[in-house]
N, C-alpha and C positions, 0 to 999 in steps of 0.2 A: 238196484237191476244189473247193472253190470259186473259187479265183486264176484258172481261165479266164473264169470265169464273169461276176466281176467286173469283170476286165480288159478282156473285150469289151464289156461294156456300158458302161464308163466311155468305152473309146475311140471306142465308137457314138454315146454322148454329145455329144461333142467335135466329132465329126465332122459330126454332125446342127447343131448349133449355127453352125459355121462355114461349111458350106455354105450356109446361110440368112444367114448374115450377107454372105457374098461375094455371093451373087445378090443379094440385094436393092439392094447396091451399085452390082454391074456393072450391073444393070437401070437403075437411076437414070443412072446416067453415060453409058452407050450409048443411054438413052431404049426401052429395048427395054420391053413389058409382056410380063413372064414370068407367065403361067398369068392372063391376063383373062378371066374366064366360069368357072364351074363346072366345066364337062366340062376346058377345057384345064388349069385349077388342079388338078382331082385327077390327072390326065397327070402334071404337072411336079412334083408332088410324090412319085406314086408312082415314076418315075424316078430323083427324090435321094434318097427315103426308103430306097427298094432299092439305092440305091447307097452308100447313108452304112454300113448293114448288113455290104455284101459288103466294102468295104473295110475295116471291121471288123475280118472274117473273113480277110480274105488277110492284112493285117500281125499277124495275131496271135500266131504263133509268134515273129516276129522281134522283137515287142514284149516278149513272155516272157522270150527270152534275155537280152536288152537291158536291162529294167528287173530281173533276178533277177540277174544275171550267171552265169548255167547255164554250168556246165561237161559238154562233150557226153563219152559214155564210147563208145570205140570197140570194134567186136566183137574185138579185139585186144589188148585191156585188161590190162596187167600184173598190178595191184593184184587180188588173189584176190575180195576181198569186188566191187570195182565189177564185176568179170567175171561174178561170178555173181549181181548184179543185171541186169547187162545178157541171160544169156540166158534168166534167168528170165522178162522182159518178151517176149524174141524168143520162148523157149518158148509164152507166152500168147497171143502177136499171131498164132502160127500155129493153134495151139486155136481162136482166134477168126475165122481164116479171112482174116487182114487183112495188110499188108505190115507188116513190123516196124518201129516208129516209133524216130523219134530218141528216146534216153534220156539225161537228164543228172542233173544233181546241183547242188544251190546252197547258200551258206553259210544256215542262218537255226535258232535254236535252236528254234521253232516247230515241233511235226510236221506237215508237210502233205505233200501231192502232188498234181500235177495235168494232164491232158491237154490239148493246144490243138493248132488247125493248123487248115486249111482244106480237109485231106479227109483219106482213110483213107490215101492214098497219100504225103502231107506233114503227118506229124502228130508232137506230142513227148511223152513221158512225162518229167516231172521230179519227183526229189525231194527233199526238204527233208534236212540233215545232221541237223536232230532228230528227225525219224520214223525215219531209219535208224539211229540211234545209242542208240534208245528203244523201238522195236518187235522184237520175235523174228523168225526168215526167216518161219515161216510165218504173219506178222501183214503184212509187207510184202508178201509171194508175193500175199495176199488183196486189199491197197488197189492194189497193181498190176493184179492182175487186175480191177479195179472203174475203173481208167482206160482199160486197152484196152478195155472193156465199152462205155464210153462213144464209144470211136472207132468202135467196129463197129456201135454203135447210129446213128451217123452223128450224134450229138446238135450237133454244132457248127453243121451244116449246118442243121439244123429250126430250132435257137436263131438262127440268122441271116435266117432265111425270117419267122418269126413276129416278130423285132425289125424285120426291114423293114416288113411290115406296119405293124406301132405309128409305125414313124417316119413314113410316110406319112400316116396317120390325124392324128398330132401335126401335122404342118406342115400340113396342110389344114385341121382345124377351128382352129389357131394365126391361121391367116390370115383363114379365116372372122368369126372374133372380132374380130379387131384392124380389118377393112373395116367390122363393123356399130358397132364403137364411134367409128370414124374419121366415118361415115356421121351416126350420132347427135350428135355434137360439131359436123358442121355446119350441121346442122340444115334450114332451107330455102334455106342459100346453098350451092350449089355451089361457088364458087369462094374463098371464105373460112372461115377455120377449121380446123376437124379436126387430128388431129394432128400433123401436119407431118412430113418425110421421118424426120427421126432418133427422133421421138418412136412414129414406126409402127415403125422398127426394135427400136427397146426392147420395145415392149410384143408385139411376136410373139416375140420372146426371151424374154422371161419367160412368156409363155402358152408356149412351147414346153417350156421347164421345169420348171412346173407339170403339164403335161398329158403330158409324159415320164415323171415320178413317179407318175403315176396308171396309163399305159400300161403302166410296169414288175410293177404289181401280179398281171396273169395271167400275164406272163413267169416272175415269180418262183413261177407255181402251178406252170406246165409245169417250170420245174426239180426243183422236188420231187419230181416224179413221173417224171423222168429218173433221178434219184438212187436210186430204189426198182428202175426195170428195172436201173442198172448193177450195184447189190448183189445182183438175181437173177443176174446174168451174172456177177460175180465167185463166186456159189455156185456157177455151174455149172462155170464153169473150176476153180475148185479144191472149196471146201464151204462151207453156210450158217455151218457152226460155226466156219469159219478167218474167213471177213468179222463174224461178230458178236464173236466174239475181238477182230478191229483196232480194231472200233468203241469196243468195251469197253474197248481199252488205252488210245485216244485219249481217251473221257469222264473216264479216270484223271488223262490228260496235261494236258488244258485246263480242267478244272473249277478254279476260283478264281484262272486266269492272267490276266493282262494283257495288253491285247492288245500287241507290240511295232512293230508298225509300223502305217502307211499305208494297208494294204489289210489289217486286221486281218478285217474282213468277205469276205476270201477264202482264208478257214482250209479245211481238210479237212472240218471241221464248224463248227458254233458252241455256244457256248455261252450264248449269249443268250436269252430266250424266243422261241418262235417267232412271225411278226409275216407282216403280207402283203407285203413285201417280203422274208423271209427264203429266198434259194434251195436252202438244204436245209432236209430233216424232222428231227425231232432225233433224237439217237444213239437213245434210249429205243424210241422207233416204228421205227426200221428195224431194230433187235437185235428188237424183237418181231414185226415180221415175216420177218425168218429165220428165227428158232427155230419159226414155223410152215410154213418154205418145204418145198416138195414139188417136188423138180428134178424 
């Protein structure tokens, strides 16, 4: 369930750094003063910060398919097991009153599932072979309901808006701080000293990297809260017992397991201790909430 979040934030981070680098180089090459003055700088950062987030959202489904080699399941799938999976997602989507998303599977021994896409009508729910092979039908259905709930709740769009605001603040503050450093180094001589063109770009990018890590703390907090909401949505579509069973089974599968790929942080949940950057609550806390769920 975490893959969509990590992939989105990673792409967003790279887009922001790329946009920052290109705008700095192009503005210098053509003598354009982008964002001179506080107001114009805020507008500039707002436009490009939000653009970075929405570009990440727009290509999220395409990126997921390419990165994980997802095989889409069609409505007329002949494999009974895959057909059953498609029908399960289709039924849950109908219950949640959203268009049926694309359904796919990908090869991975790690038990995982995720939903991504720019809108409710253009979304994807994908399952790893490891999850399908190690969970029973009731548990798989609960996981599917969790992912469908994320789509129904519009979580990716909300995450995009929150990330866009964070991008804008990061770009704005990085340039303000870099400008202050440049002014301090110049001293009383406005024509000499200072950071220089290339050093200024490097300082801005380093500051953006540091500030982005700090900005991801509230984003991660929001992500943890939406996991609780998706669990509740899954409990309504199936049952609290089914969702708790799926999470308990997941905890059994991932306990003591070593991460197998570079996106191990993007699993359905994490066995690591909760941190400020954790995008998912602990399985124990999620199960406890489900046990007291009153739908």
